[in-house]
C-alpha positions in Angstrom: 94.0 94.7 59.9 94.9 91.8 62.2 95.7 88.7 60.5 96.3 90.6 57.2 98.1 87.6 55.5 95.1 85.4 56.5 92.7 88.0 54.9 95.0 88.1 51.7 94.8 84.3 51.4 91.0 84.3 51.5 90.8 87.1 48.9 92.8 85.0 46.6 90.5 81.9 47.4 87.4 84.0 46.6 89.0 85.1 43.4 89.5 81.4 42.3 85.9 80.4 43.2 84.5 83.3 41.4 86.5 82.4 38.2 84.3 79.4 38.0 80.9 80.8 39.4 80.8 84.2 37.6 77.9 84.8 35.2 79.9 87.2 32.9 83.3 88.4 32.0 84.1 89.6 35.6 82.1 88.9 38.8 79.8 91.6 39.6 78.4 93.1 43.1 75.3 95.0 43.8 75.3 97.0 46.9 72.3 98.8 48.3 72.9 101.1 51.5 70.1 102.2 54.0 70.4 104.6 56.7 73.1 106.8 57.8 76.2 108.1 56.4 78.1 105.7 58.9 76.4 102.9 57.0 77.5 104.6 53.7 81.1 104.7 55.2 81.0 100.9 56.0 79.7 100.1 52.5 82.6 102.0 51.0 84.9 99.4 53.1 82.6 96.5 51.8 83.3 97.6 48.1 87.0 98.1 48.8 87.4 94.6 49.8 85.2 93.3 47.0 87.3 95.1 44.5 90.3 93.4 45.9 88.5 90.1 45.5 88.2 91.1 41.7 84.6 92.2 41.8 83.4 94.9 39.7 80.1 96.7 40.4 76.7 96.9 38.9 73.6 99.4 39.6 71.2 96.7 39.2 70.8 93.2 41.0 69.6 91.6 37.9 73.2 90.9 36.5 75.1 90.7 40.0 76.9 87.7 41.3 76.9 89.0 45.0 74.1 91.0 46.3 74.5 93.0 49.7 71.9 95.2 51.4 73.5 97.1 54.4 70.6 97.8 56.5 69.4 100.4 59.2 67.5 99.8 62.4 66.6 103.2 63.3 63.3 103.6 61.8 60.7 100.8 61.3 60.0 102.0 57.9 63.7 101.4 56.7 63.3 97.8 58.1 60.1 97.2 56.2 61.7 98.5 53.1 64.6 96.0 53.5 62.2 93.0 54.0 60.2 94.1 51.0 63.2 94.4 48.6 65.0 91.0 50.0 61.8 89.2 49.4 62.0 90.5 45.7 65.2 88.6 45.2 63.6 85.2 45.8 62.8 84.7 41.9 66.4 86.0 41.0 67.9 83.5 43.1 65.8 80.7 41.9 66.7 81.7 38.3 70.5 81.8 39.2 71.4 79.6 42.1 74.8 80.6 42.1 74.1 84.2 43.5 75.1 84.8 46.9 72.6 87.2 48.6 73.9 88.9 52.0 72.7 91.2 54.6 74.9 93.3 56.9 74.3 96.3 59.3 72.4 97.4 62.3 69.4 95.4 61.6 71.1 92.3 61.8 72.3 92.8 65.2 68.9 92.4 66.4 68.1 88.9 67.4 64.5 88.9 66.3 65.7 90.2 63.0 68.2 87.5 62.6 65.8 84.8 63.4 63.0 86.1 61.0 65.8 86.2 58.1 66.6 82.7 59.0 63.1 81.4 59.0 61.5 83.4 56.1 64.3 84.2 53.6 66.2 80.9 53.3 67.7 82.2 50.0 69.7 84.6 52.0 73.2 82.9 52.4 75.1 85.4 54.3 74.1 87.8 57.5 76.8 89.5 59.5 76.9 92.4 62.0 78.5 95.8 62.3 81.8 94.5 63.5 82.8 91.9 61.0 83.3 93.9 57.8 87.0 92.9 58.1 86.2 89.3 57.9 84.1 89.5 54.7 86.5 87.5 52.4 86.5 84.7 54.9 82.7 84.7 55.2 82.1 84.8 51.6 84.6 82.0 50.9 82.9 79.7 53.5 79.5 80.4 51.9 80.7 80.0 48.4 82.5 76.7 49.0 80.5 75.0 51.7 77.0 76.3 50.1 75.8 76.6 53.6 74.2 79.5 55.4 76.3 81.6 57.7 75.1 84.1 60.4 77.8 86.0 62.1 76.4 88.6 64.6 76.8 89.7 68.1 80.6 90.3 67.8 82.1 92.1 70.9 85.1 92.8 68.9 86.1 96.3 69.6 89.4 96.5 67.5 89.4 99.2 65.0 90.7 97.7 61.6 92.5 100.4 60.1 93.9 99.0 56.9 90.4 97.8 55.3 90.4 99.4 51.8 88.0 101.6 50.5 86.2 102.2 47.3 84.5 105.7 47.7 81.3 106.5 46.1 82.4 110.2 45.6 85.3 112.1 43.8 85.2 115.3 45.7 83.1 114.6 48.8 84.3 112.0 51.3 83.2 110.3 54.7 85.7 110.1 57.3 84.6 108.0 60.4 86.6 109.2 63.5 84.9 106.8 66.0 82.3 104.2 66.4 79.4 103.1 68.6 77.6 105.0 71.2 77.5 105.3 75.1 74.5 107.7 75.7 71.7 105.1 75.6 68.8 107.4 75.0 65.7 105.5 75.8 64.3 105.4 72.0 67.6 104.6 70.5 68.8 100.9 69.2 72.3 102.3 68.0 74.2 101.4 71.2 72.9 97.9 71.3 73.7 97.4 67.4 76.9 99.2 67.1 78.6 98.7 70.6 80.1 101.1 72.8 82.2 104.3 71.9 85.6 103.8 70.6 87.9 106.3 68.8 90.6 106.1 66.0 93.7 107.5 66.9 94.3 111.4 66.2 97.3 110.6 63.7 95.3 108.2 61.7 92.3 110.5 61.4 94.6 113.5 60.5 96.6 111.3 58.3 93.5 110.2 56.3 92.2 113.6 56.0 95.5 114.9 54.6 95.5 112.1 52.0 91.9 113.1 51.1 92.9 116.7 50.8 96.1 116.2 48.8 93.9 113.8 46.3 91.6 116.8 45.7 88.5 116.0 47.8 86.7 119.5 48.3 84.6 118.4 51.3 85.3 116.0 54.0 82.7 115.0 56.6 83.8 113.6 60.0 81.5 110.9 61.4 80.6 109.4 64.7 77.4 108.7 66.6 78.5 111.6 68.8 81.7 113.2 67.6 81.7 115.4 70.6 82.8 112.7 72.8 85.7 111.8 70.6 88.6 110.5 72.5 87.0 107.5 74.2 89.3 104.6 74.7 92.4 106.4 73.6 95.6 105.9 75.6 96.8 108.6 77.7 99.5 109.8 75.4 97.1 110.0 72.5 94.2 111.7 74.3 92.5 114.7 72.3 89.2 116.3 72.4 87.0 116.7 69.3 87.8 120.3 69.3 91.6 119.9 69.3 91.3 117.2 66.5 89.3 119.4 64.1 91.9 122.1 64.9 94.7 120.0 63.8 92.9 119.0 60.7 92.0 122.7 59.8 95.9 123.4 59.8 96.2 121.2 56.8 96.8 123.4 53.7 94.2 123.2 50.9 91.0 124.3 49.4 88.6 122.2 51.2 85.5 122.4 53.5 85.3 120.3 56.7 81.9 119.3 58.2 80.9 116.9 60.9 78.1 115.1 62.5 76.5 114.3 64.8 77.0 116.4 67.8 75.2 115.7 71.1 74.0 118.8 73.1 75.4 117.3 76.4 78.8 117.3 75.0 78.9 120.3 72.7 81.3 122.6 74.4 82.2 126.3 74.1 85.6 125.3 73.1 84.1 123.5 69.9 82.0 126.8 69.1 85.3 128.8 69.4 87.1 126.4 67.1 84.6 126.8 64.5 84.5 130.4 64.6 88.2 130.9 64.5 88.7 128.1 61.8 89.8 128.4 58.0 88.1 125.3 56.7 85.3 124.2 59.2 81.6 124.7 58.1 79.5 127.2 59.8 76.6 124.5 59.9 76.0 122.8 63.4 73.6 119.9 63.5 72.5 119.7 67.1 69.5 117.5 67.8 67.5 118.5 70.7 64.6 116.0 70.2 62.1 117.8 72.6 61.9 121.2 74.0 60.2 119.7 77.3 62.3 119.0 80.2 60.1 116.4 81.3 60.4 114.5 78.1 64.0 115.1 77.7 64.4 113.3 81.0 62.3 110.3 80.0 64.4 110.3 76.9 67.7 110.0 79.0 69.2 113.0 77.1 71.2 114.2 80.0 70.5 118.0 79.2 67.6 120.4 79.7 66.0 123.1 77.6 67.9 126.0 79.1 71.2 124.0 78.6 70.4 123.7 74.9 69.5 127.1 74.5 72.6 128.4 76.3 74.7 126.5 73.7 72.5 127.9 70.9 72.9 131.7 72.2 76.7 131.2 72.4 77.0 129.8 69.0 75.0 132.6 67.7 77.2 135.2 69.3 80.5 133.8 68.2 79.4 132.5 64.6 77.0 135.2 63.4 76.2 133.4 60.2 75.8 130.0 61.9 73.3 127.7 60.2 71.5 125.4 62.9 69.6 122.1 62.0 68.3 119.6 64.4 66.3 116.3 65.0 62.9 116.2 66.5 60.9 113.3 67.7 57.1 114.1 67.9 55.0 111.8 70.1 57.4 110.3 72.6 55.7 107.9 75.0 54.1 110.0 77.8 54.2 113.4 75.8 51.4 115.6 76.1 50.2 118.4 73.8 51.6 120.8 76.4 55.0 119.3 76.0 54.8 119.5 72.3 53.8 123.2 72.5 57.2 123.5 74.3 59.0 122.0 71.4 57.3 124.4 69.1 58.2 127.3 71.2 61.9 126.2 71.3 61.7 125.9 67.4 60.5 129.5 66.9 63.1 131.0 69.4 65.9 129.3 67.8 65.0 129.8 64.1 66.4 126.6 62.7 67.6 126.5 58.9 65.8 123.2 58.7 64.7 120.3 60.7 64.8 116.4 60.4 61.4 115.4 62.0 60.0 112.0 63.0 56.9 110.6 64.6 58.1 108.4 67.3 58.8 104.9 66.2 59.3 102.2 68.8 62.3 99.9 68.7 62.2 96.4 70.3 64.6 96.1 72.9 64.9 99.9 73.9 63.5 101.1 77.4 61.2 103.5 75.5 59.2 100.5 73.7 58.0 99.5 77.2 56.6 102.9 78.1 52.8 103.8 78.1 52.0 105.7 74.9 48.5 106.6 75.1 48.5 109.2 72.5 46.9 107.9 69.3 48.9 108.0 65.8 46.4 110.3 64.5 46.9 112.7 67.0 50.6 112.6 66.9 50.4 113.1 63.3 48.2 116.3 63.8 51.0 117.6 66.1 53.6 116.7 63.4 51.8 118.7 60.8 51.8 121.8 63.0 55.4 121.5 63.6 56.1 121.2 59.7 54.0 124.3 59.2 55.9 126.2 61.7 59.4 125.0 60.4 58.1 125.9 56.8 57.4 129.4 57.8 60.8 130.0 59.6 62.7 128.3 56.6 61.0 130.7 54.1 61.9 133.6 56.3 65.4 132.5 56.3 65.6 131.8 52.8 64.1 135.3 51.8 66.7 137.1 54.2 69.5 135.6 51.9 68.2 137.1 48.6 71.0 139.5 47.3 73.8 138.1 49.5 76.7 136.4 48.1 78.0 132.8 49.4 80.9 130.5 48.6 79.2 127.2 47.2 80.4 123.8 46.5 78.7 122.5 43.0 77.4 118.9 43.7 75.9 118.1 40.5 72.5 118.6 38.7 69.3 118.9 40.3 66.8 116.2 40.1 65.1 117.6 37.2 68.3 118.0 35.5 68.2 121.6 34.1 70.1 123.3 36.7 73.0 122.7 39.0 72.9 122.1 42.8 75.4 123.7 45.2 75.6 124.0 48.8 76.6 126.8 51.2 79.0 126.4 54.2 75.9 126.4 56.1 74.6 123.5 54.2 71.9 125.3 52.3 71.2 124.3 48.8 71.3 126.9 46.1 70.3 126.0 42.5 71.9 127.9 39.7 72.7 127.8 35.9 75.9 126.5 34.6 78.0 123.9 32.8 79.1 120.5 34.2 82.8 121.8 34.5 81.5 123.4 37.8 80.6 120.2 39.3 83.0 119.5 42.2 84.2 123.0 42.4 83.8 125.9 44.8 82.4 129.2 43.3 80.9 132.4 44.4 77.1 132.9 43.9 74.6 135.5 44.6 71.2 134.5 45.7 68.7 136.1 43.3 65.5 134.2 44.3 63.7 132.5 47.3 60.8 130.0 46.9 60.1 128.9 50.4 63.1 126.9 51.2 64.4 126.6 47.7 67.0 129.3 46.6 68.0 130.3 43.0 71.3 132.0 42.4 73.8 133.2 40.0 77.6 132.7 39.8 79.7 135.9 40.1 
């Protein structure tokens, strides 16, 4: 981290201030994270810095001295949830004026959102954007001492601060960012505007962190980036490396672990990458490859830089080289200008590929994106009918895939108890969930299971 000495000084100053302002024996922080895995990874850095400042952590905002919401701007529903939950903190702030309430993340990088926070939520003391985490101790000190509201956003800082401490949420599953930002500018997406342009961590830094995680006993490591396939942007010539080369090097690390990654962009998904997965020892056989629409006309309006045939060519090659590959994708239903005929092309692609599962969304306009200015004559009710048709189609495909797995054996990582708490939940290399009987000693461990039953897309199994 640049100016590490200055950061350590502010950490010490915040500790001193909180000795006076804390409500209990130790100052406590409450962190709520919305959105993608990258936001989760960012929150782990925030928690790392807070731990250095002497904070403990609580699962409820009611007894916290510092409350932070790390926000997501990808969907309108996520933004609405943030506003609702922030509004609920007003009475808590009135009851305990010493509490510092903060908002960060992608939402805060939008000018109209920052203005709304400033005007409608005066009890929020700190607002900062996606490139400011390294300055958290300094920002907190200014708020705590001056008592003034602070809004820091729009930073063009492209430095990757490597020595920000992390307090990881899990003990056997870890997120490992390899790059930040996005250069694709899909017409519906706000991400390039709120996270900036692509920049990559150096290979040795990523590889060393992966090695450290593996040596510490982590069983599953997920490499993160808005488009991991374009890894290498911004690296000097002597450090240039493709994503396929990077995961090849990580795969060489000895240990009992599974390596995942997300998200891949079809325009950059190479045969080299698929060959790497096919020939690896540790890389997951799950490929998440968002196609968004099966219509070439809509893909062009989305600025996706590939067409239907290019996408299917990748899929066919993946199925040939990785016979047990598990394919998932994202789909937007009702993009501006989409017709039912366009939607039918999406349905036919879904049926041809036979995805394990899909992440499906009805188009949600994002202010500031080109798509938000496009004519959108189709009603929400009509889009919802298409959406339900898509769900029904995928449900049949998922049920067939799950039925085909009955009687087969898989190596799984046991993640914990199911929501109903009576069975364990495990996940295959292909990212498919299997529920099974067992004791808590299996949690965080690999084991072999035989699938005994399929209920639609829910699998039941037994340990071998």
